[in-house]
C-alpha positions as CSV (number, residue, x, y, z in Angstrom):
1,M,126.1,45.7,47.3
2,N,129.6,44.5,48.6
3,K,129.9,46.4,51.7
4,I,133.8,47.0,50.6
5,V,132.7,48.9,47.7
6,V,130.4,51.2,49.9
7,L,133.4,51.8,52.5
8,I,136.2,52.5,50.5
9,P,134.8,55.9,49.4
10,I,133.9,56.8,53.0
11,L,137.3,56.1,54.0
12,F,138.9,57.5,51.0
13,F,137.3,60.9,51.5
14,N,137.6,60.7,55.5
15,C,141.4,60.8,54.8
16,L,141.2,63.3,52.0
17,A,139.2,65.5,54.4
18,I,141.9,66.1,57.2
19,K,142.1,69.8,55.8
20,A,138.7,70.8,55.9
21,Q,136.1,73.4,55.7
22,D,133.2,74.2,58.2
23,T,130.3,72.1,56.9
24,T,127.9,75.0,57.0
25,K,129.9,76.7,53.9
26,T,128.4,74.1,51.7
27,E,125.1,75.6,52.2
28,N,126.2,79.2,52.5
29,A,127.5,81.6,50.2
30,P,130.7,80.0,48.3
31,A,133.9,81.2,50.1
32,P,137.6,81.1,49.4
33,P,139.2,77.9,50.7
34,A,139.6,77.6,54.4
35,Y,139.9,74.3,56.3
36,H,138.8,73.0,59.7
37,V,138.5,70.4,62.0
38,N,135.7,70.3,64.8
39,F,135.6,67.7,67.6
40,S,132.7,67.6,70.5
41,S,131.9,65.4,73.0
42,T,129.2,65.7,75.1
43,A,127.5,63.6,77.9
44,I,124.8,63.4,80.8
45,G,124.3,61.3,83.7
46,N,121.9,60.8,86.3
47,N,122.7,58.6,89.5
48,N,119.7,57.9,92.3
49,T,118.9,55.3,95.0
50,D,117.4,52.6,92.3
51,N,119.2,53.6,89.0
52,S,122.2,55.4,87.3
53,T,122.4,56.3,83.7
54,F,125.4,58.0,81.5
55,V,125.1,58.7,77.7
56,S,127.9,60.1,75.6
57,N,127.8,61.8,72.5
58,N,131.2,62.0,70.5
59,N,131.4,63.7,66.8
60,L,134.3,64.3,64.8
61,K,133.8,66.5,61.5
62,L,136.6,66.5,59.1
63,N,135.6,68.9,55.8
64,V,137.4,70.5,52.6
65,A,136.3,73.0,50.0
66,K,137.6,74.3,46.9
67,D,135.9,76.5,44.5
68,N,132.3,75.3,43.9
69,I,132.8,71.9,45.7
70,Y,132.6,71.1,49.1
71,I,133.3,67.5,50.7
72,N,132.1,66.9,54.3
73,T,132.7,63.9,56.3
74,M,131.2,63.1,59.9
75,N,131.7,60.4,62.4
76,N,129.6,60.1,65.3
77,W,129.8,57.6,68.3
78,I,127.0,57.3,71.0
79,Y,127.6,55.1,74.1
80,G,125.1,54.5,77.3
81,M,124.9,52.7,80.2
82,Q,122.2,52.0,82.8
83,T,122.1,50.1,85.8
84,A,120.1,47.3,83.8
85,G,123.1,47.1,81.2
86,L,124.1,48.7,77.6
87,T,121.4,51.1,76.2
88,N,123.3,52.5,73.4
89,N,126.2,51.6,71.2
90,D,125.7,53.5,67.9
91,F,128.0,54.5,65.2
92,F,127.5,56.6,62.3
93,S,130.0,57.5,59.7
94,S,129.0,59.7,56.3
95,V,130.7,61.4,53.6
96,D,128.9,63.8,51.2
97,F,129.8,66.4,48.5
98,N,127.9,69.3,47.3
99,V,128.7,70.8,43.6
100,F,127.2,74.6,43.4
101,A,125.6,75.7,39.9
102,K,126.9,79.3,40.4
103,P,125.9,81.7,40.7
104,S,122.1,80.4,41.3
105,K,121.2,79.0,44.5
106,W,120.9,75.6,43.3
107,Y,123.3,73.0,43.9
108,F,123.7,69.0,43.5
109,W,124.5,66.6,46.3
110,G,125.9,63.0,46.9
111,L,125.9,61.0,49.8
112,G,127.5,57.8,51.1
113,T,126.8,56.3,54.9
114,Y,127.4,53.4,57.3
115,E,125.6,53.1,60.4
116,K,125.6,50.3,63.3
117,S,123.2,51.0,66.0
118,Y,122.6,49.2,69.2
119,S,119.3,51.4,70.4
120,L,117.9,50.9,67.0
121,K,118.5,47.2,66.6
122,I,120.9,47.7,63.4
123,N,123.4,45.2,62.4
124,D,124.4,47.2,59.3
125,R,123.2,49.9,56.9
126,F,124.6,51.1,54.0
127,Q,123.2,54.2,52.2
128,G,124.3,56.4,48.9
129,G,122.5,58.2,46.5
130,L,122.3,61.6,44.7
131,G,119.8,64.6,44.8
132,V,119.3,68.6,44.5
133,G,119.1,71.2,47.1
134,Y,118.1,74.7,47.5
135,Q,119.5,77.6,49.4
136,F,116.9,80.0,50.8
137,V,119.1,81.9,52.9
138,Y,123.3,82.1,52.6
139,R,124.4,84.7,54.5
140,P,127.7,84.5,56.8
141,N,125.4,85.0,59.8
142,A,122.5,82.7,58.7
143,A,121.9,79.8,56.5
144,F,118.7,77.9,55.8
145,A,118.4,75.1,52.7
146,V,116.5,72.1,51.6
147,S,117.2,69.2,49.6
148,D,115.9,66.0,48.1
149,G,117.2,63.0,46.3
150,I,117.1,59.4,46.0
151,L,119.0,56.8,48.4
152,Y,119.8,53.0,47.8
153,E,120.1,51.3,51.0
154,E,121.2,47.8,52.3
155,T,120.0,47.1,55.7
156,A,120.6,44.2,58.3
157,L,118.4,44.5,61.4
158,Y,118.7,42.4,64.3
159,D,115.2,40.8,63.9
160,T,114.9,40.7,60.0
161,P,116.7,39.4,57.2
162,K,119.0,41.9,55.2
163,Y,117.1,43.6,52.5
164,E,117.5,46.6,49.7
165,V,115.4,49.5,49.5
166,L,115.3,52.5,47.4
167,R,114.1,55.7,49.5
168,N,113.3,59.3,49.0
169,S,115.7,61.6,51.2
170,F,114.4,64.8,52.2
171,R,116.6,67.1,54.5
172,V,116.1,70.7,55.9
173,K,119.2,72.2,57.5
174,H,119.7,75.4,59.1
175,K,122.3,78.0,60.9
176,F,121.9,81.1,62.9
177,V,125.0,82.8,64.4
178,Y,124.3,85.6,66.9
179,Q,127.5,88.3,67.4
180,N,129.9,85.5,66.2
181,R,129.4,84.1,69.7
182,I,126.2,82.1,69.7
183,T,125.5,79.5,67.3
184,I,122.5,77.5,66.7
185,E,122.7,75.0,64.0
186,G,120.8,71.5,62.7
187,A,120.0,69.1,60.0
188,H,116.5,67.2,60.2
189,F,116.0,64.1,57.5
190,W,112.8,62.3,56.7
191,Q,114.0,59.2,54.6
192,Q,110.6,57.5,53.1
193,A,110.8,54.2,51.3
194,L,109.6,54.0,48.1
195,S,108.2,50.5,48.3
196,S,106.5,50.8,51.8
197,W,104.6,53.8,53.5
198,E,105.2,52.0,56.9
199,D,109.2,52.1,56.4
200,Y,110.5,55.4,56.9
201,I,113.6,56.9,58.9
202,L,113.3,60.5,61.0
203,K,116.5,62.1,61.9
204,S,116.9,65.5,63.9
205,N,120.1,66.7,65.2
206,T,120.2,70.3,66.6
207,T,123.1,71.9,68.4
208,L,123.4,75.0,70.3
209,S,126.8,76.4,70.9
210,V,128.2,79.3,73.1
211,K,132.0,80.3,72.0
212,L,134.3,80.5,75.2
213,K,137.5,80.9,73.1
214,S,138.1,81.1,69.4
215,W,139.1,77.2,69.4
216,L,136.5,76.1,72.4
217,S,132.8,76.2,72.7
218,F,130.2,75.1,75.2
219,T,127.7,73.0,73.4
220,T,124.4,71.1,73.7
221,T,123.2,68.7,71.3
222,F,119.7,67.2,70.9
223,T,119.5,64.3,68.9
224,Y,116.3,62.2,67.9
225,N,116.1,59.2,65.8
226,K,113.1,56.8,64.6
227,Q,113.1,53.8,62.7
228,N,109.4,52.8,62.1
229,I,109.9,49.4,60.9
230,N,111.0,47.9,63.9
231,S,109.7,50.4,66.3
232,K,112.8,51.7,67.7
233,E,113.8,55.1,68.6
234,N,116.0,57.1,70.9
235,L,116.0,60.8,72.2
236,L,119.2,62.1,73.5
237,F,120.3,65.7,75.5
238,N,123.9,66.0,76.0
239,L,125.8,69.0,77.3
240,G,129.7,69.1,76.7
241,L,132.3,71.0,74.8
242,S,133.4,71.4,71.1
243,F,137.0,72.0,69.7
244,D,137.8,74.0,66.3
245,K,141.1,74.1,64.7
246,Y,141.3,76.3,61.4
247,F,144.1,76.1,59.1
């Protein structure tokens, strides 16, 4: 697949979503249009006599919603260094849309992503696909949904020639809010290649946020990525702040 063909819709929807809705609304009860931008920057470091490490995790979400259609974009950059040299320089960008089949709990989704990762040894990865999801819980203070679909992928790893593959993509997404102050949310993926049981991708991201002000939260993030085909994985735990703007 031509890279430009994949990048154009990602860039288009990132621009479109400058006025944006909270991503959690995509798997919550449909609500009137609201707009939201979120930026979080978390980091962790360690310095001792023999070694020093530093890892930062930066995330920008831009989303928009209207009626029963929701568009969500996300851009993530992880950068890490230690005494021995670079450990992370990982970039991930995605755009997805959800179309709700009101009044049922079913919805349809589409996804396009681009990824480049030093830690996972990925030169370029493009994914695009469609699927369905089901909302088990969709209250204002709690959401739980699962989805499944098929992705087309074009990947170039550091030590492997570029190849194409179809994957089954299974996702679990959740959000729980306590007294409008403490929020736990996460998204967890299992992307299994249809052609080989040994070729699978695991992704997990969980965030705990404590609201300090209406626009500011203290945030901890737990991120795990595994790519079985070349036996690469990373595990990150970061602390920092997130900023919200509704308009």
